[in-house]
C-alpha positions in Angstrom: -15.4 -1.0 11.6 -12.2 -1.1 9.7 -9.3 1.0 11.0 -5.6 1.2 9.9 -3.2 -1.0 11.8 -1.2 2.4 12.3 -2.2 5.9 11.6 -0.6 8.1 9.2 0.1 6.0 6.4 -3.3 5.8 4.7 -6.9 6.3 5.8 -10.2 4.2 5.3 -13.1 6.3 4.0 -16.5 5.7 6.0 -18.0 4.6 2.5 -17.1 0.9 2.5 -17.3 0.8 -1.3 -14.6 3.6 -1.5 -10.9 2.5 -1.8 -8.4 3.4 0.9 -6.5 6.6 0.6 -2.7 6.9 0.6 -1.4 9.9 2.6 1.8 11.3 1.3 3.7 14.6 1.1 4.6 17.0 -1.6 7.6 19.2 -1.6 7.1 22.4 -3.4 10.7 23.2 -3.5 11.9 19.9 -4.9 8.6 19.5 -6.9 8.5 15.9 -5.6 6.1 13.4 -3.7 6.9 11.2 -0.9 5.4 8.3 0.9 5.2 7.9 3.8 4.7 11.3 4.9 7.5 13.6 5.8 8.0 16.3 8.0 10.7 17.9 5.7 11.9 17.5 2.3 14.7 15.1 2.2 16.3 16.7 -0.8 15.9 20.4 0.3 15.0 20.1 4.0 12.2 22.7 3.0 8.7 22.2 4.5 6.3 19.8 2.9 2.6 19.7 2.3 0.3 16.9 3.3 -1.4 15.3 0.2 -3.3 12.3 -0.9 -1.5 9.9 -3.4 -2.9 8.0 -6.3 -4.2 4.5 -5.5 -3.8 3.0 -8.9 -0.2 2.0 -10.1 1.9 -0.1 -12.3 3.9 -3.3 -10.9 7.6 -2.5 -11.1 8.8 -5.5 -9.5 7.3 -8.6 -7.6 8.3 -11.4 -5.7 6.9 -14.5 -3.8 7.8 -14.8 -0.2 7.7 -18.5 1.0 6.9 -17.5 4.6 3.6 -17.5 6.4 1.7 -14.2 6.0 3.0 -11.4 8.4 2.0 -11.9 12.0 1.0 -15.5 11.6 2.1 -17.9 14.2 1.3 -20.8 12.1 4.1 -22.5 10.1 2.0 -23.3 7.0 -0.6 -20.5 7.1 -1.3 -19.6 3.6 1.6 -21.0 1.9 3.4 -17.7 1.2 2.4 -14.2 -0.3 3.2 -11.9 -3.1 5.1 -8.7 -2.3 5.3 -6.1 -5.1 6.9 -2.5 -5.8 4.3 -0.1 -7.5 4.9 2.8 -9.4 2.3 5.5 -8.8 1.6 8.4 -11.2 3.3 11.0 -8.9 6.8 9.2 -9.2 6.3 7.4 -5.8 7.3 3.9 -5.5 5.6 1.7 -2.9 6.4 -1.7 -1.3 3.4 -3.7 -0.2 2.0 -7.2 -0.1 0.3 -8.3 -3.5 -3.0 -10.2 -3.7 -3.2 -13.4 -5.8 -1.2 -16.4 -6.3 2.4 -17.2 -7.8 2.0 -16.8 -11.8 -0.8 -14.3 -11.3 1.4 -11.1 -11.9 3.8 -9.7 -14.4 5.7 -6.5 -14.6 3.9 -3.7 -15.8 0.4 -4.8 -14.9 -2.1 -2.3 -13.4 -2.8 -2.6 -9.7 -5.2 -0.7 -7.1 -4.6 -0.3 -3.5 -6.8 -2.2 -1.1 -7.1 -3.0 2.5 -6.4 -6.3 3.9 -7.4 -7.3 7.5 -4.8 -8.4 9.8 -6.3 -8.8 13.2 -8.7 -7.0 15.5 -8.3 -4.4 18.3 -9.8 -4.6 21.9 -12.8 -2.8 20.6 -13.4 -5.3 18.1 -12.5 -3.2 15.2 -10.7 -4.8 12.0 -7.1 -3.6 11.9 -6.2 -3.1 8.2 -2.9 -3.0 6.4 -2.4 -1.9 2.7 -2.0 -4.2 -0.3 -2.3 -4.1 -3.9 -4.9 -6.0 -6.2 -4.7 -6.6 -10.0 -7.2 -4.1 -11.6 -8.1 -6.5 -14.4 -7.0 -3.9 -16.9 -4.0 -4.5 -19.5 -0.7 -3.0 -19.3 
């Protein structure tokens, strides 16, 4: 079974074909969405509402990190990875790993949230983090 590496940021639906769900907050007072979740609006200090955010977005910026994947103890594990900032329709900008190889991406490309297995817990569950993957759609 797949489980988030840390609860509260996203959830994984029971249907394996369904995409992960980003868990955010909405401030009615500021009419603004946030990720990760907040207890209070950082603009107005008023209460916020929990909400689900879109999982499709557009690459705002990206880079290639020439280090092993996070958590790896091997110096040459994977040869690096992409990282991106993605703008969601709600106005939220999220930073996360980006699936693919150097040269696969450009600013303005459409991406979708996916999970990436980063390890296993003591019960044998797959511990997952979020990442983005190109949708194959144009800009």
